N, C-alpha and C positions, 0 to 999 in steps of 0.2 A: 651560537646560532649562525654566524657568518660562515663557519667552516662547513656545516652541512649544506647550506645554500650554495656555497662555492663548488662543492662536490657535484651537485646536480647540474649546475650551470656548465661546469667543465665537461661533463658527460655530453651535454647538449652540443657544446661547441665541437667536440670530437666527432659526434655523429654527423654534423653538418659538413665538416671537412672530409669525412670518409665518403659521403655522398658525392662531394666534388671530385674526389679522386676516381670514383667509379665512373662518373660521367666523362671525365677526361679521357679515359680509355675507350669509352663507348662511342662518342659522337662529336669530336672536335677536329676532325681532319679536314672538313670543308666548311665553307661559309654557311651553307644551308644547315649543316649539322650543328655548328657553333651558335647560330642565330635562331634556328627554329627546331632544333632537335630532329632534323630530317622529316619534319611534318608527320611524326608517328606517335603523338601523345595519346595515351589511353584516355577515354572520356572522363574517368574519375580523376585522373591526374590533371587533365585540362581544367576541370571544374574547380577543384580545390586550389589549383595554382592560380587561376583567375581570381578566385575569392580571396586567397591569402595575400596576393599581390595588391589587391584592391583594399582590403581591410588592414591598413597600416597601423602604426602606433596610435592613430586617432581613435581606433575602435576600443582600445583599453585605456587610453589616456584622455583624448579630447572629448569623445562622446560621453563617457561617464562623468567627466568634469562638467560638461554642459548640463547634464541631468542633476548633478550634485548642486549646482548653483540655482538653476531655474525650475527644476521639477519636471513633471511629465510633459509639459508643453514642448520641451526640446526633442521629444520623441518624433516630432514631425520630420526632423532631419532623416532619421532612420526609415520612416515610412516612404519618404521621397526617394531615398536611395534604393529601397527594395523594389519599388515600382520601376524605377529607371533601369535597374539591373535586369529585371524580367523582360522588359521591352528590348533591351540590348541583345539578350540571348535570342529573342524571337526574330527581330528585324535584321540585326547586323550579323550575328554569328554565322548562319548558313550561307549568306550571300558573300561575306568577306572570305570565308574559307574557299569557296569556289572561284570567285572572281580574281583573287590574288594568283591563282594557278592559271586561269584563262588569260590574264593580262601579263604575260611575260614571266611567270613564276616569280613574282615579286617577293623579296625577303624582308622588306621594311614598308611601313606605311607611306613614307615619302616616295619610295620606288613604285609602289602600286599607283599612287596618284599621278606620277610622271607617265607611267604606261597607259593609264586610263585617259590622260589628256596630253598626248604627245606634242601638241603645238605649244604648250607651256611647260614642258617637262623640266627644263633646268630651273626655271623660276620656282616651280612647285617644290622641287627637291631641296633647293637651297633655303627657301623661306620656311618650309615645314621643318627642316632639320634644325634651323636656328631656334625656332619655337620649342622644339623637343628638347634641345640641349639646355636652353635657358630655364624653362619651367621645370624640367626634371632636376636640374641642379638645386633649385629652391625646394622642390618636393623631397629630394634626397636629404637635404639639410633638415627638414622637418622630422624625418625618421631618426637622424642622428641626435637631434635634440631629445627625442624620447629615450634613446640609449643613455645620454648624459644624465637625464633626470632619474633614471632607474638607479644608477650608481650613486648619485648624490643622496637619494632617499634611503637606499638599502645598505650602503657600505661607507657611510660618512667617516672619513679619516683613515680608512683602511689602506689606501694606496698613496699615502702622503710621501712614502719613501721613493716613489717614482719621480718626484719633482713636478708632478702635474696635479691639478685639482681633481677631485673625484669626478666632476663633470667632464673635464677634458679626457680623463682616463677612460670613462665610459664611451665617449665618442670615438676615440682611437681604437679601443678594443672592438666595439661593434663594427666599425668600418673595416678593421683589419680582417676579421673572420669573414665578413661578406665579400671583401675583395679576394680573399684566398679561394673560396669555392667558385665565385663568379668568373674570375680570370682564368682559372684552371679548367672548369667544367662547362662553362658556357650555358646555353639555354636549357639543356637537359639537367644540369646540376641545379639551376634555378628552379625548374619545374618540379623536380623530385624533392628538393628541400622544401619547396612551397607545400607539397602534398603532406609531408611529415609535419611541417609547421602548422598547417591547417588543422590536422588532427589534434595537435597539442592545444591549439587555441580553443577549439570547440569544447574540449574536456574542461579546460580552465574556466570557460565562460558559463558552463553548466554548474561546475563545482562551487565556485566562489559565491554566487548569489544565494545558493541553497544554504551554505554554511552561515553566511551573514544573517539570513532571514530566520533560520531555525536552529542554529547551533547553540553552543553553551552561552550562558549569560542572558538568556531570554530572547524573545523574538524581536528583531529590529523592526519587523513589520508593524508591531504595535505602536511604534513611535512615528510612523510616516505621516499620519494625519495631524500630528501636533507640531510639525516643523515650522510651517508658515502657511498663510492662507493660499489655497489653490495649488498646493504643491503636487497633489495627485489629480489635478484637473487639466486634461490635455488641451483645453481651450482657454485656460485662465490668462487673461491679459493679452490674448492673441489678437493682433490686428491683421488686416488684409495684407499689408506689406510684410509683416513678420511671417505670416503663413506662407506667402509666395517665396520669400527668401529661404525658408526652411525646406519646403518640398521640392524646390527647383534644383537642389543638390543632385537629384536624379538625372537631370539633363546632362550632367558631366560625363556620364558613363559612355555615351556614344563617341566621345573624343579622347578617351584615355588610351594612348598607345600601348602602355604596359599591360593593360587588360585585354584589349582587342587583339593583340598579337597572339594570345592563346587561341583565339578562333582560327588564326592562320595555321597554327601548328597541330591542331587536332587531326586524328587519323583520316577522317572523311566527313563530308557534310552530313552523312547519315548518322554519325555519332553525336551530332549536336543536341538532339532532344534528350538523350540520356544524360549528357554532360549538364544540360540546362537544369534538369530535375535534381540532380545531385547538388549542383551549385546553389540553387535557390533554397533547398532544404537547409543546407549548411549555413547560408547567409541568414535565414530566418532565426535559427537557433542562436547564432552569434549575436545578432542584434538584440534579441530578447535578453540574452545574458548581459550585454553591455548596459542596457537600460536598467536591469536589476541591480547591477553593481553601483551605478550612480545613485539610484533612489535608496536602496537599502543601506548603502555605505553612508549616505548623509544621515540617515536615521541612527545608525550605529554610532557615528561620531558625536552626534548631538546627545544621545542618551548616556554616553560615557564621559561627557564633558571634555572631549579632546578638541584639539585645534589643528587644522591643516592650513599651512600657508599657501599651498598651491593645490587647488581642487583637482587639477589634472593628474595628481599623484595618488588619488584615492585607491586605485587598484593596488599600487605598490604598498601603501600603508596597511591595507587590510591583509595583504599577503604576509607581511611581516608580523602583524599582530595576532592573527588567528590560526596559523598553521604551523605544523612541525617544520623545522628547518629544511628537511629534504623535500617536503611538499612545497614550501615557500620557493625553493629553487626551481621546482617544476613550473610554478605559477609565473615566476619571473622569466623563465625560459619561454613561456607562452607569450609574454610581452615582447621579449626579444624576437620571437618568431614572427609576430605581427610586424615588427619594425624591419627585420632583416629580409623578410620575404618581399616586401615592397621595395626596399632599397636595391636589392639585387636585380629585380626586374627593371627598375628605372635605370640603373647603371648599364644594363645590357642593351636596352633600347637606345639610350643616349650614345653608347659606343657604336652601335650599328649605324646610327645616323651619321656620326662623325666619319666612320669608315666608308660606308657605302655611298653616302650622299655628299661627301667632301673629298676624302682621300682618293677613292677610286674614280670619282667623277671628274676631278680637276688635276690631281697629281700623278696617279698611277693607274690609268685605265686598264693596263694589261697586268696588274698585280696578280701574282700567283695565289692559290688558295692558302698556302702556308703563310705567305706574307700578310694576306688579309686578316687571317685569324690573329696573327701577332699584333697588327695595328689595332684590332678590336680590343685586345687585352691592354694595350697601352692607353687606349681611350678610356677604358673603365677606370684606370688609375687616375687619369687627369680629371675626370668629372668628379670622382670621389674627393680628391684634394680640394677642389673648388667648393664642394658641399661642406666639407669640414670647416673651411674658412667662414662660410656663412653661419654655420651652426655654433660657432665659438662663443656667441653671445648667450650666456645662461638665462637671460630674461626672455628668450624667444618662447612663443606660445605655439604648441604643436598644431592645434586646430586652426589658428590664424594662418600659419604658413601653408598648411594643407589646403585650406579654403581658397587661398589666392591661386595656387598652382592648379587646383582642380578646376576652378573657373576658367583659367587661361586655356587649358586644354579643351574643356567642354565647349567653350565659345569658338575657339579657333578651328577645331577639328570636328566637333559634333555635327553641325549642319552639313559640313563638307563630306563626311563619311556617309551619312544617311542619304543625301541626295546623289552622291556619286554611285551608290549601290542601287538606287531605285528610280532615278530620273534620267532617261536617255537624252533629254534635251539640254542637259547641263553642259557648259563649255569650259574650256581651260581658263579663259579670262574670268568667268564666273567663279571658278575654283580659287584662283589667286585672290580675287576680290574678297571672297568670304573668309579666306585664311587670314589675310592682313586685317580686315575689318574686325573680326572677332577678337584677335589678339590685341589690337590697338584700343578697342573700346574697353576691354577689361583693364588694360594697363592704365588708361586715362581715368577710369572710374576709381581705381585704387589710389592713383596719384592725387586726385582731387578730394579724396576722403569721403566720397559719396556712399561708399559701402558701409560707412559708420555714422554719417551725419546728414543723409539726404532727407529732404522734406522735414526740416525742423527737428532733427535729432534721431530719426529712425532710419537706419541704413537699408538700402536695397542691395541684395547680394549681386555682385558684379556679373555673375553668369547670366542673369536675366537680360540686361540690355545687350551684353555681348553676343549671346545666342541669337536673339531676335535680329540684331544688326547684321550678323554674319549670314543668317538665312535670307534676309531681304537682299543683301548684296549679291549673293549667289543667284538668286531668282531674277533680280533686275538686270544684272550684267549679262547673264546667260541669254535672256530673252532679247537683249539689245545687240548681241553679237552673233556671228555666223554659227550655224549648226556644227557640232564637232565632227572632225574627220574620223575615219576608222582608227580605233586605238590599236596599240600593239597587242597581239594575241599569241605570239609565238612562245613556245615553251622549250 
């Protein structure tokens, strides 16, 4: 079984590396080419790239795991995400595509903010770059945890001769392949691999629930209602705080640099509606599939008297139990696709902040294009090594790590991006205040444990207080300070 699975996974890895080499020859001569693919992404590529980089390992691990434990009530997370993504495409995408060109042809989110508010340019670039690197290192670690769990569950003991545990071998292999095509091919490689990975993911998320529900051995659907009271009730045991903590995941979309950077790279603002329609259809199918895996998977396990120690591995367990080894390899490749597409995007955005907002800002303002691309590649390596160190704990939970990083970005950048694109009265001082306040409130909320124990044991998701505090800080400080000067608009 392991041989057939390894064959399919090997072919997948070779395909990803091949795309990286293609992109290396196509668009890595300049910073704009390496970081944004020359702003020439096809709408379909931009849509699936945004979706695949968004739907990380949590789509096939964390979300099905939550459904496996709690039942249909956890679907509110997916509903909130879908609504948030739709609003993001409508409000942010067309404006960001145009304004990043108008304000100095910005290549990164920190650079756009600096050009938009020149009186606070340095502060905005430095603070936002620090937030990007810190939270993305944690986010990348979450993806690597998923890679480690895959190898522990599917290939126990197979890599003992390497001197590493199966968990660490999975982390290093996942990181190694991602590093190879990201460092070599840059943004175009990341976007093209995301497109292919998005196609693989959607096929897997349609195939597996159908097989589990209606495949050999009887319908798992027949057992769903017998698992536990309210398992199929979307409102069972749901409180107001629990509802808000679930649906407000959607607020995070407005502040995710690895997602909104796709809006900057699309061919033109006119292509945004087409990309939006493609992306939202893809996301809807994927979310339904993930919900189906969690629910039907729980029924299958219960009906067959099996035991799973880690609910977040339900996708992997079902792939190994129900499919031919070659198909199992394809399904595991879908999981790796979800993981790797997000990791590569996060590494590239982190490296761009380190290069554009630190190296070129403070150390080498006159750095050549070739030197800048080289520094970007080195930065990708450094961030990945830090993420590997964080992910080395095999007890890490994918959904927990993702939720913290998602909230951090959503609260720090979400109100800032929305208001900077839509409110002319916003000032540089307000932008700095919102950025710092959002990140600080999220960090403090987590440190105090209020996301898990607020109000007598029911946690409030940290993005809620962080997002509100950031929005109020921007609004209040902007009104209290002078109107903004004319921003940089040279291209």
